[in-house]
PyMOL Python script that loads the backbone (N, CA, C, O; Angstrom):
from pymol import cmd

cmd.read_pdbstr("""\
ATOM      1  N   MET A   1      39.714  -0.696   4.069  1.00  0.00           N
ATOM      2  CA  MET A   1      39.079  -0.379   2.931  1.00  0.00           C
ATOM      3  C   MET A   1      37.408  -0.362   3.366  1.00  0.00           C
ATOM      4  O   MET A   1      37.121   0.726   3.865  1.00  0.00           O
ATOM      5  N   LEU A   2      36.560  -1.052   3.313  1.00  0.00           N
ATOM      6  CA  LEU A   2      35.475  -1.265   4.032  1.00  0.00           C
ATOM      7  C   LEU A   2      35.217  -0.537   4.384  1.00  0.00           C
ATOM      8  O   LEU A   2      34.272   0.126   3.958  1.00  0.00           O
ATOM      9  N   ASN A   3      36.418  -0.040   6.071  1.00  0.00           N
ATOM     10  CA  ASN A   3      35.200   0.602   6.893  1.00  0.00           C
ATOM     11  C   ASN A   3      35.258   1.837   6.135  1.00  0.00           C
ATOM     12  O   ASN A   3      34.140   2.338   6.012  1.00  0.00           O
ATOM     13  N   ARG A   4      36.603   2.779   5.348  1.00  0.00           N
ATOM     14  CA  ARG A   4      36.495   3.564   4.827  1.00  0.00           C
ATOM     15  C   ARG A   4      35.183   3.613   3.905  1.00  0.00           C
ATOM     16  O   ARG A   4      34.353   4.495   4.123  1.00  0.00           O
ATOM     17  N   THR A   5      35.020   2.860   3.078  1.00  0.00           N
ATOM     18  CA  THR A   5      33.253   3.225   2.587  1.00  0.00           C
ATOM     19  C   THR A   5      32.359   3.279   2.947  1.00  0.00           C
ATOM     20  O   THR A   5      31.564   4.098   2.486  1.00  0.00           O
ATOM     21  N   ILE A   6      31.932   2.202   4.232  1.00  0.00           N
ATOM     22  CA  ILE A   6      31.019   3.302   5.374  1.00  0.00           C
ATOM     23  C   ILE A   6      31.133   4.293   5.964  1.00  0.00           C
ATOM     24  O   ILE A   6      30.055   4.733   6.365  1.00  0.00           O
ATOM     25  N   THR A   7      32.135   4.970   6.254  1.00  0.00           N
ATOM     26  CA  THR A   7      32.192   6.393   6.089  1.00  0.00           C
ATOM     27  C   THR A   7      32.024   6.568   5.235  1.00  0.00           C
ATOM     28  O   THR A   7      30.806   6.736   5.180  1.00  0.00           O
ATOM     29  N   LEU A   8      32.474   6.695   4.197  1.00  0.00           N
ATOM     30  CA  LEU A   8      30.971   7.800   3.202  1.00  0.00           C
ATOM     31  C   LEU A   8      30.255   7.523   2.789  1.00  0.00           C
ATOM     32  O   LEU A   8      29.895   8.188   1.818  1.00  0.00           O
ATOM     33  N   VAL A   9      29.550   6.459   3.134  1.00  0.00           N
ATOM     34  CA  VAL A   9      28.314   6.009   3.020  1.00  0.00           C
ATOM     35  C   VAL A   9      27.682   7.087   3.633  1.00  0.00           C
ATOM     36  O   VAL A   9      26.928   7.919   3.129  1.00  0.00           O
ATOM     37  N   VAL A  10      28.105   6.968   4.862  1.00  0.00           N
ATOM     38  CA  VAL A  10      27.617   7.138   6.211  1.00  0.00           C
ATOM     39  C   VAL A  10      27.305   8.922   6.245  1.00  0.00           C
ATOM     40  O   VAL A  10      26.227   9.475   6.461  1.00  0.00           O
ATOM     41  N   ALA A  11      28.609   9.537   5.961  1.00  0.00           N
ATOM     42  CA  ALA A  11      28.466  10.593   5.430  1.00  0.00           C
ATOM     43  C   ALA A  11      27.830  11.458   4.381  1.00  0.00           C
ATOM     44  O   ALA A  11      28.332  12.577   4.282  1.00  0.00           O
ATOM     45  N   ILE A  12      27.564  11.383   4.168  1.00  0.00           N
ATOM     46  CA  ILE A  12      26.932  11.519   2.450  1.00  0.00           C
ATOM     47  C   ILE A  12      25.573  11.012   2.829  1.00  0.00           C
ATOM     48  O   ILE A  12      24.881  12.026   2.735  1.00  0.00           O
ATOM     49  N   ALA A  13      24.755   9.986   3.220  1.00  0.00           N
ATOM     50  CA  ALA A  13      23.516  10.113   3.843  1.00  0.00           C
ATOM     51  C   ALA A  13      23.253  11.057   4.805  1.00  0.00           C
ATOM     52  O   ALA A  13      22.064  11.316   4.990  1.00  0.00           O
ATOM     53  N   THR A  14      24.196  11.718   5.558  1.00  0.00           N
ATOM     54  CA  THR A  14      24.085  12.098   6.700  1.00  0.00           C
ATOM     55  C   THR A  14      23.798  13.570   6.200  1.00  0.00           C
ATOM     56  O   THR A  14      22.772  14.229   6.363  1.00  0.00           O
ATOM     57  N   LEU A  15      24.901  13.897   5.588  1.00  0.00           N
ATOM     58  CA  LEU A  15      24.470  15.231   4.718  1.00  0.00           C
ATOM     59  C   LEU A  15      23.696  15.201   3.791  1.00  0.00           C
ATOM     60  O   LEU A  15      23.992  16.092   2.994  1.00  0.00           O
ATOM     61  N   THR A  16      22.628  14.484   3.396  1.00  0.00           N
ATOM     62  CA  THR A  16      21.117  14.496   2.200  1.00  0.00           C
ATOM     63  C   THR A  16      20.259  14.660   3.537  1.00  0.00           C
ATOM     64  O   THR A  16      19.299  15.430   3.548  1.00  0.00           O
ATOM     65  N   SER A  17      20.643  13.879   4.726  1.00  0.00           N
ATOM     66  CA  SER A  17      19.403  13.770   5.446  1.00  0.00           C
ATOM     67  C   SER A  17      19.315  15.045   6.283  1.00  0.00           C
ATOM     68  O   SER A  17      18.254  15.619   6.037  1.00  0.00           O
ATOM     69  N   ASN A  18      19.796  15.461   6.866  1.00  0.00           N
ATOM     70  CA  ASN A  18      20.263  17.143   7.708  1.00  0.00           C
ATOM     71  C   ASN A  18      19.273  18.139   6.816  1.00  0.00           C
ATOM     72  O   ASN A  18      18.308  18.856   7.080  1.00  0.00           O
ATOM     73  N   GLY A  19      20.201  17.723   5.343  1.00  0.00           N
ATOM     74  CA  GLY A  19      19.487  19.412   4.014  1.00  0.00           C
ATOM     75  C   GLY A  19      18.292  18.589   4.545  1.00  0.00           C
ATOM     76  O   GLY A  19      17.964  18.958   5.672  1.00  0.00           O
ATOM     77  N   LEU A  20      17.490  17.494   4.005  1.00  0.00           N
ATOM     78  CA  LEU A  20      16.457  17.566   3.340  1.00  0.00           C
ATOM     79  C   LEU A  20      15.376  18.212   4.707  1.00  0.00           C
ATOM     80  O   LEU A  20      14.326  18.855   4.674  1.00  0.00           O
ATOM     81  N   THR A  21      16.148  17.728   5.746  1.00  0.00           N
ATOM     82  CA  THR A  21      15.123  17.759   6.951  1.00  0.00           C
ATOM     83  C   THR A  21      15.019  19.187   7.455  1.00  0.00           C
ATOM     84  O   THR A  21      14.066  19.710   8.033  1.00  0.00           O
ATOM     85  N   SER A  22      16.391  19.803   7.063  1.00  0.00           N
ATOM     86  CA  SER A  22      16.109  21.514   7.677  1.00  0.00           C
ATOM     87  C   SER A  22      15.445  21.945   6.356  1.00  0.00           C
ATOM     88  O   SER A  22      14.634  22.826   6.640  1.00  0.00           O
ATOM     89  N   LEU A  23      15.445  21.706   5.076  1.00  0.00           N
ATOM     90  CA  LEU A  23      14.142  21.819   3.986  1.00  0.00           C
ATOM     91  C   LEU A  23      13.266  22.036   4.317  1.00  0.00           C
ATOM     92  O   LEU A  23      12.672  23.112   4.265  1.00  0.00           O
ATOM     93  N   LEU A  24      12.872  20.819   4.857  1.00  0.00           N
ATOM     94  CA  LEU A  24      11.646  19.933   5.742  1.00  0.00           C
ATOM     95  C   LEU A  24      10.800  21.399   7.100  1.00  0.00           C
ATOM     96  O   LEU A  24       9.664  21.859   7.217  1.00  0.00           O
ATOM     97  N   PHE A  25      11.695  21.562   7.600  1.00  0.00           N
ATOM     98  CA  PHE A  25      11.326  22.088   9.218  1.00  0.00           C
ATOM     99  C   PHE A  25      11.679  23.584   8.370  1.00  0.00           C
ATOM    100  O   PHE A  25      12.304  24.174   9.251  1.00  0.00           O
ATOM    101  N   ALA A  26      11.651  24.275   7.502  1.00  0.00           N
ATOM    102  CA  ALA A  26      11.785  25.968   7.074  1.00  0.00           C
ATOM    103  C   ALA A  26      10.510  26.040   6.161  1.00  0.00           C
ATOM    104  O   ALA A  26       9.911  27.009   5.696  1.00  0.00           O
ATOM    105  N   GLN A  27      10.385  25.242   6.103  1.00  0.00           N
ATOM    106  CA  GLN A  27       8.674  25.594   5.182  1.00  0.00           C
ATOM    107  C   GLN A  27       7.340  25.042   6.026  1.00  0.00           C
ATOM    108  O   GLN A  27       6.266  24.858   5.452  1.00  0.00           O
ATOM    109  N   LEU A  28       7.586  24.724   7.892  1.00  0.00           N
ATOM    110  CA  LEU A  28       6.580  24.873   8.383  1.00  0.00           C
ATOM    111  C   LEU A  28       6.003  26.475   8.313  1.00  0.00           C
ATOM    112  O   LEU A  28       6.544  27.559   8.095  1.00  0.00           O
ATOM    113  N   PRO A  29       4.708  26.069   8.594  1.00  0.00           N
ATOM    114  CA  PRO A  29       3.765  27.394   8.337  1.00  0.00           C
ATOM    115  C   PRO A  29       3.907  28.754   9.311  1.00  0.00           C
ATOM    116  O   PRO A  29       3.836  29.973   9.156  1.00  0.00           O
ATOM    117  N   ASP A  30       4.190  27.648  10.597  1.00  0.00           N
ATOM    118  CA  ASP A  30       4.191  28.145  12.165  1.00  0.00           C
ATOM    119  C   ASP A  30       4.698  27.509  13.388  1.00  0.00           C
ATOM    120  O   ASP A  30       4.409  26.634  14.204  1.00  0.00           O
ATOM    121  N   ASP A  31       5.531  28.317  13.133  1.00  0.00           N
ATOM    122  CA  ASP A  31       6.182  27.472  14.362  1.00  0.00           C
ATOM    123  C   ASP A  31       6.701  28.207  15.470  1.00  0.00           C
ATOM    124  O   ASP A  31       7.695  28.909  15.654  1.00  0.00           O
ATOM    125  N   THR A  32       5.460  27.731  16.340  1.00  0.00           N
ATOM    126  CA  THR A  32       5.503  28.235  18.144  1.00  0.00           C
ATOM    127  C   THR A  32       6.489  27.967  18.373  1.00  0.00           C
ATOM    128  O   THR A  32       7.178  28.962  18.595  1.00  0.00           O
ATOM    129  N   TYR A  33       6.922  27.197  18.439  1.00  0.00           N
ATOM    130  CA  TYR A  33       8.134  26.765  19.648  1.00  0.00           C
ATOM    131  C   TYR A  33       9.042  26.158  19.115  1.00  0.00           C
ATOM    132  O   TYR A  33       9.318  24.980  19.345  1.00  0.00           O
ATOM    133  N   HIS A  34       9.847  27.187  18.025  1.00  0.00           N
ATOM    134  CA  HIS A  34      11.106  27.713  16.900  1.00  0.00           C
ATOM    135  C   HIS A  34      11.809  26.680  16.712  1.00  0.00           C
ATOM    136  O   HIS A  34      13.015  26.900  16.819  1.00  0.00           O
ATOM    137  N   LEU A  35      11.375  25.075  16.346  1.00  0.00           N
ATOM    138  CA  LEU A  35      11.450  24.156  16.622  1.00  0.00           C
ATOM    139  C   LEU A  35      12.627  24.727  15.014  1.00  0.00           C
ATOM    140  O   LEU A  35      13.826  24.874  15.247  1.00  0.00           O
ATOM    141  N   ALA A  36      12.215  24.923  13.870  1.00  0.00           N
ATOM    142  CA  ALA A  36      13.202  25.357  13.009  1.00  0.00           C
ATOM    143  C   ALA A  36      14.887  26.042  13.989  1.00  0.00           C
ATOM    144  O   ALA A  36      15.960  25.440  13.949  1.00  0.00           O
ATOM    145  N   SER A  37      14.775  26.685  14.364  1.00  0.00           N
ATOM    146  CA  SER A  37      15.220  27.769  13.871  1.00  0.00           C
ATOM    147  C   SER A  37      16.373  26.827  15.239  1.00  0.00           C
ATOM    148  O   SER A  37      17.515  26.395  15.081  1.00  0.00           O
ATOM    149  N   ASN A  38      15.923  26.807  15.875  1.00  0.00           N
ATOM    150  CA  ASN A  38      16.200  25.358  17.403  1.00  0.00           C
ATOM    151  C   ASN A  38      17.330  24.242  16.643  1.00  0.00           C
ATOM    152  O   ASN A  38      18.383  23.805  17.105  1.00  0.00           O
ATOM    153  N   PHE A  39      16.816  24.028  15.590  1.00  0.00           N
ATOM    154  CA  PHE A  39      17.105  22.252  15.498  1.00  0.00           C
ATOM    155  C   PHE A  39      17.816  22.426  14.243  1.00  0.00           C
ATOM    156  O   PHE A  39      18.402  21.497  13.687  1.00  0.00           O
ATOM    157  N   SER A  40      17.751  24.022  13.640  1.00  0.00           N
ATOM    158  CA  SER A  40      19.098  24.117  12.015  1.00  0.00           C
ATOM    159  C   SER A  40      20.381  24.257  12.660  1.00  0.00           C
ATOM    160  O   SER A  40      21.332  24.384  11.888  1.00  0.00           O
ATOM    161  N   TRP A  41      20.646  24.263  13.985  1.00  0.00           N
ATOM    162  CA  TRP A  41      21.987  25.701  15.125  1.00  0.00           C
ATOM    163  C   TRP A  41      22.300  22.780  14.872  1.00  0.00           C
ATOM    164  O   TRP A  41      23.300  22.111  14.613  1.00  0.00           O
ATOM    165  N   TYR A  42      21.062  22.434  15.117  1.00  0.00           N
ATOM    166  CA  TYR A  42      21.787  20.745  15.543  1.00  0.00           C
ATOM    167  C   TYR A  42      22.704  21.084  14.514  1.00  0.00           C
ATOM    168  O   TYR A  42      23.895  21.393  14.536  1.00  0.00           O
ATOM    169  N   LEU A  43      21.491  20.895  13.196  1.00  0.00           N
ATOM    170  CA  LEU A  43      21.668  20.045  11.861  1.00  0.00           C
ATOM    171  C   LEU A  43      23.425  21.091  11.200  1.00  0.00           C
ATOM    172  O   LEU A  43      24.190  20.585  10.379  1.00  0.00           O
ATOM    173  N   ARG A  44      23.558  21.917  11.563  1.00  0.00           N
ATOM    174  CA  ARG A  44      24.795  22.994  11.008  1.00  0.00           C
ATOM    175  C   ARG A  44      26.123  22.223  11.914  1.00  0.00           C
ATOM    176  O   ARG A  44      27.285  22.411  11.553  1.00  0.00           O
ATOM    177  N   PHE A  45      25.860  21.531  12.862  1.00  0.00           N
ATOM    178  CA  PHE A  45      26.416  20.717  13.646  1.00  0.00           C
ATOM    179  C   PHE A  45      26.937  19.346  13.307  1.00  0.00           C
ATOM    180  O   PHE A  45      28.000  18.761  13.516  1.00  0.00           O
ATOM    181  N   ALA A  46      25.898  19.068  12.756  1.00  0.00           N
ATOM    182  CA  ALA A  46      25.743  17.530  12.512  1.00  0.00           C
ATOM    183  C   ALA A  46      26.394  17.482  11.228  1.00  0.00           C
ATOM    184  O   ALA A  46      27.226  16.615  10.959  1.00  0.00           O
ATOM    185  N   ASN A  47      26.022  18.435  10.384  1.00  0.00           N
ATOM    186  CA  ASN A  47      26.139  19.030   9.231  1.00  0.00           C
ATOM    187  C   ASN A  47      28.557  19.337   9.204  1.00  0.00           C
ATOM    188  O   ASN A  47      29.346  18.864   8.385  1.00  0.00           O
ATOM    189  N   ILE A  48      28.664  19.652   9.629  1.00  0.00           N
ATOM    190  CA  ILE A  48      30.151  20.338   9.816  1.00  0.00           C
ATOM    191  C   ILE A  48      30.857  18.840  10.029  1.00  0.00           C
ATOM    192  O   ILE A  48      31.723  18.695   9.166  1.00  0.00           O
ATOM    193  N   LEU A  49      30.765  17.788  10.828  1.00  0.00           N
ATOM    194  CA  LEU A  49      30.682  16.830  11.590  1.00  0.00           C
ATOM    195  C   LEU A  49      31.621  15.828  10.248  1.00  0.00           C
ATOM    196  O   LEU A  49      32.649  15.269   9.866  1.00  0.00           O
ATOM    197  N   SER A  50      29.889  16.313   9.974  1.00  0.00           N
ATOM    198  CA  SER A  50      29.723  14.150   8.193  1.00  0.00           C
ATOM    199  C   SER A  50      30.978  15.374   7.365  1.00  0.00           C
ATOM    200  O   SER A  50      32.040  14.787   7.159  1.00  0.00           O
ATOM    201  N   ILE A  51      30.996  16.287   7.080  1.00  0.00           N
ATOM    202  CA  ILE A  51      31.961  16.947   5.527  1.00  0.00           C
ATOM    203  C   ILE A  51      33.664  16.978   7.208  1.00  0.00           C
ATOM    204  O   ILE A  51      34.786  16.478   7.128  1.00  0.00           O
ATOM    205  N   PHE A  52      33.291  17.440   7.910  1.00  0.00           N
ATOM    206  CA  PHE A  52      35.044  16.486   8.221  1.00  0.00           C
ATOM    207  C   PHE A  52      35.462  14.719   8.218  1.00  0.00           C
ATOM    208  O   PHE A  52      36.638  14.358   8.257  1.00  0.00           O
ATOM    209  N   GLY A  53      34.346  13.776   8.166  1.00  0.00           N
ATOM    210  CA  GLY A  53      34.730  12.913   8.147  1.00  0.00           C
ATOM    211  C   GLY A  53      34.310  12.715   6.821  1.00  0.00           C
ATOM    212  O   GLY A  53      35.331  12.133   6.454  1.00  0.00           O
ATOM    213  N   PHE A  54      33.450  12.751   5.593  1.00  0.00           N
ATOM    214  CA  PHE A  54      33.739  13.048   4.526  1.00  0.00           C
ATOM    215  C   PHE A  54      35.100  13.186   3.958  1.00  0.00           C
ATOM    216  O   PHE A  54      35.618  12.280   3.307  1.00  0.00           O
ATOM    217  N   ILE A  55      35.782  14.516   4.246  1.00  0.00           N
ATOM    218  CA  ILE A  55      37.044  14.831   4.219  1.00  0.00           C
ATOM    219  C   ILE A  55      37.953  13.567   4.568  1.00  0.00           C
ATOM    220  O   ILE A  55      38.464  12.728   3.825  1.00  0.00           O
ATOM    221  N   GLY A  56      37.975  13.701   5.801  1.00  0.00           N
ATOM    222  CA  GLY A  56      38.585  12.154   6.423  1.00  0.00           C
ATOM    223  C   GLY A  56      38.967  11.315   5.642  1.00  0.00           C
ATOM    224  O   GLY A  56      40.037  11.224   5.041  1.00  0.00           O
ATOM    225  N   ALA A  57      37.872  10.531   5.643  1.00  0.00           N
ATOM    226  CA  ALA A  57      37.770   9.245   4.776  1.00  0.00           C
ATOM    227  C   ALA A  57      38.360   9.728   3.170  1.00  0.00           C
ATOM    228  O   ALA A  57      39.201   9.171   2.465  1.00  0.00           O
ATOM    229  N   LEU A  58      37.719  10.728   2.973  1.00  0.00           N
ATOM    230  CA  LEU A  58      38.382  10.359   0.999  1.00  0.00           C
ATOM    231  C   LEU A  58      40.352  10.828   1.348  1.00  0.00           C
ATOM    232  O   LEU A  58      41.149  10.435   0.496  1.00  0.00           O
ATOM    233  N   ARG A  59      40.891  11.596   2.535  1.00  0.00           N
ATOM    234  CA  ARG A  59      42.364  11.605   2.452  1.00  0.00           C
ATOM    235  C   ARG A  59      42.549  10.702   2.706  1.00  0.00           C
ATOM    236  O   ARG A  59      43.528  10.403   2.022  1.00  0.00           O
ATOM    237  N   VAL A  60      42.132   9.376   3.657  1.00  0.00           N
ATOM    238  CA  VAL A  60      42.317   8.126   3.640  1.00  0.00           C
ATOM    239  C   VAL A  60      42.743   7.223   2.992  1.00  0.00           C
ATOM    240  O   VAL A  60      43.674   6.419   3.033  1.00  0.00           O
ATOM    241  N   CYS A  61      41.370   7.639   1.969  1.00  0.00           N
ATOM    242  CA  CYS A  61      41.196   7.214   0.915  1.00  0.00           C
ATOM    243  C   CYS A  61      42.834   6.647  -0.260  1.00  0.00           C
ATOM    244  O   CYS A  61      43.530   5.707  -0.643  1.00  0.00           O
ATOM    245  N   SER A  62      42.564   8.282  -0.322  1.00  0.00           N
ATOM    246  CA  SER A  62      44.076   9.006  -1.154  1.00  0.00           C
ATOM    247  C   SER A  62      45.526   8.828  -0.897  1.00  0.00           C
ATOM    248  O   SER A  62      46.079   8.874   0.202  1.00  0.00           O
ATOM    249  N   PRO A  63      46.214   8.561  -2.366  1.00  0.00           N
ATOM    250  CA  PRO A  63      47.978   8.065  -2.604  1.00  0.00           C
ATOM    251  C   PRO A  63      48.278   9.859  -1.279  1.00  0.00           C
ATOM    252  O   PRO A  63      47.910  11.033  -1.232  1.00  0.00           O
ATOM    253  N   SER A  64      49.323   8.698  -0.337  1.00  0.00           N
ATOM    254  CA  SER A  64      50.440   9.978   0.426  1.00  0.00           C
ATOM    255  C   SER A  64      51.279  10.822  -1.032  1.00  0.00           C
ATOM    256  O   SER A  64      51.898  10.405  -2.011  1.00  0.00           O
ATOM    257  N   PRO A  65      50.917  12.094  -0.553  1.00  0.00           N
ATOM    258  CA  PRO A  65      52.221  12.711  -1.169  1.00  0.00           C
ATOM    259  C   PRO A  65      53.046  12.781  -0.836  1.00  0.00           C
ATOM    260  O   PRO A  65      53.891  13.326  -1.547  1.00  0.00           O
ATOM    261  N   LEU A  66      53.344  12.391   0.207  1.00  0.00           N
ATOM    262  CA  LEU A  66      54.971  11.842   0.626  1.00  0.00           C
ATOM    263  C   LEU A  66      55.342  10.502   0.508  1.00  0.00           C
ATOM    264  O   LEU A  66      54.502   9.749   0.999  1.00  0.00           O
ATOM    265  N   PRO A  67      56.407   9.897  -0.022  1.00  0.00           N
ATOM    266  CA  PRO A  67      56.519   9.100  -0.836  1.00  0.00           C
ATOM    267  C   PRO A  67      56.620   7.700   0.491  1.00  0.00           C
ATOM    268  O   PRO A  67      56.363   6.501   0.378  1.00  0.00           O
ATOM    269  N   ASN A  68      56.891   8.153   1.165  1.00  0.00           N
ATOM    270  CA  ASN A  68      57.785   6.497   2.769  1.00  0.00           C
ATOM    271  C   ASN A  68      56.463   7.079   3.268  1.00  0.00           C
ATOM    272  O   ASN A  68      56.448   6.613   4.408  1.00  0.00           O
ATOM    273  N   ILE A  69      55.324   7.812   3.146  1.00  0.00           N
ATOM    274  CA  ILE A  69      54.796   8.421   4.762  1.00  0.00           C
ATOM    275  C   ILE A  69      54.357   6.465   5.339  1.00  0.00           C
ATOM    276  O   ILE A  69      54.478   6.059   6.494  1.00  0.00           O
ATOM    277  N   ASN A  70      53.921   5.707   4.262  1.00  0.00           N
ATOM    278  CA  ASN A  70      52.731   4.799   4.326  1.00  0.00           C
ATOM    279  C   ASN A  70      54.533   3.372   5.355  1.00  0.00           C
ATOM    280  O   ASN A  70      54.582   2.432   6.148  1.00  0.00           O
ATOM    281  N   LEU A  71      55.261   4.003   4.745  1.00  0.00           N
ATOM    282  CA  LEU A  71      56.407   2.378   4.784  1.00  0.00           C
ATOM    283  C   LEU A  71      56.482   2.626   6.647  1.00  0.00           C
ATOM    284  O   LEU A  71      56.400   1.780   7.537  1.00  0.00           O
ATOM    285  N   LEU A  72      56.751   4.801   6.776  1.00  0.00           N
ATOM    286  CA  LEU A  72      57.340   4.931   8.490  1.00  0.00           C
ATOM    287  C   LEU A  72      55.619   4.666   9.340  1.00  0.00           C
ATOM    288  O   LEU A  72      55.514   4.454  10.548  1.00  0.00           O
ATOM    289  N   THR A  73      54.285   4.756   8.254  1.00  0.00           N
ATOM    290  CA  THR A  73      53.432   4.571   9.810  1.00  0.00           C
ATOM    291  C   THR A  73      53.553   3.103   9.577  1.00  0.00           C
ATOM    292  O   THR A  73      53.374   2.609  10.690  1.00  0.00           O
ATOM    293  N   LYS A  74      53.775   2.093   8.672  1.00  0.00           N
ATOM    294  CA  LYS A  74      54.096   1.054   9.535  1.00  0.00           C
ATOM    295  C   LYS A  74      54.833   0.981  10.156  1.00  0.00           C
ATOM    296  O   LYS A  74      54.258   1.014  11.245  1.00  0.00           O
ATOM    297  N   ILE A  75      55.532   0.919  10.283  1.00  0.00           N
ATOM    298  CA  ILE A  75      57.468   0.884  10.988  1.00  0.00           C
ATOM    299  C   ILE A  75      57.144   1.324  12.603  1.00  0.00           C
ATOM    300  O   ILE A  75      57.687   0.944  13.641  1.00  0.00           O
ATOM    301  N   HIS A  76      55.437   2.794  12.255  1.00  0.00           N
ATOM    302  CA  HIS A  76      55.459   3.086  13.509  1.00  0.00           C
ATOM    303  C   HIS A  76      54.840   2.913  14.041  1.00  0.00           C
ATOM    304  O   HIS A  76      54.590   3.530  15.077  1.00  0.00           O
ATOM    305  N   SER A  77      53.845   1.283  13.283  1.00  0.00           N
ATOM    306  CA  SER A  77      52.623   0.984  14.354  1.00  0.00           C
ATOM    307  C   SER A  77      53.219  -0.379  14.667  1.00  0.00           C
ATOM    308  O   SER A  77      52.629  -0.914  15.605  1.00  0.00           O
ATOM    309  N   ASN A  78      54.304  -1.164  14.113  1.00  0.00           N
ATOM    310  CA  ASN A  78      54.586  -2.110  14.229  1.00  0.00           C
ATOM    311  C   ASN A  78      55.428  -1.959  15.491  1.00  0.00           C
ATOM    312  O   ASN A  78      54.726  -2.336  16.430  1.00  0.00           O
ATOM    313  N   MET A  79      56.657  -1.560  15.931  1.00  0.00           N
ATOM    314  CA  MET A  79      57.218  -0.368  17.206  1.00  0.00           C
ATOM    315  C   MET A  79      55.566  -0.522  18.053  1.00  0.00           C
ATOM    316  O   MET A  79      55.721  -0.962  19.192  1.00  0.00           O
ATOM    317  N   HIS A  80      54.772  -0.373  17.863  1.00  0.00           N
ATOM    318  CA  HIS A  80      53.699  -0.178  19.181  1.00  0.00           C
ATOM    319  C   HIS A  80      53.176  -1.302  19.574  1.00  0.00           C
ATOM    320  O   HIS A  80      52.428  -1.198  20.546  1.00  0.00           O
ATOM    321  N   SER A  81      53.293  -2.139  19.225  1.00  0.00           N
ATOM    322  CA  SER A  81      52.516  -3.691  19.201  1.00  0.00           C
ATOM    323  C   SER A  81      52.726  -4.747  19.398  1.00  0.00           C
ATOM    324  O   SER A  81      52.121  -5.779  19.691  1.00  0.00           O
ATOM    325  N   ALA A  82      54.378  -4.171  19.074  1.00  0.00           N
ATOM    326  CA  ALA A  82      55.603  -5.173  19.891  1.00  0.00           C
ATOM    327  C   ALA A  82      55.363  -5.084  21.479  1.00  0.00           C
ATOM    328  O   ALA A  82      56.098  -5.701  22.250  1.00  0.00           O
TER     329      ALA A  82
END
""", "prot")
cmd.dss("prot")
cmd.show_as("cartoon", "prot")
cmd.util.cbc("prot")
cmd.orient("prot")
């Protein structure tokens, strides 16, 4: 449960940081090196990864819609650990 909480916190912090950074770069008055356009592509990619991490952490935290999926997962992991 702690790992999922850490994943959620990191994903939210990354999304917030990337959003604020992209707003900051958009406000640059004279962008001779095209930093805003180049870095915005990186920020979009990083945000997509953060969104997938956030969704993945939420899906793991939520109960499974299938009734026996947790039991099957435990059986499968026990078979491979032996």
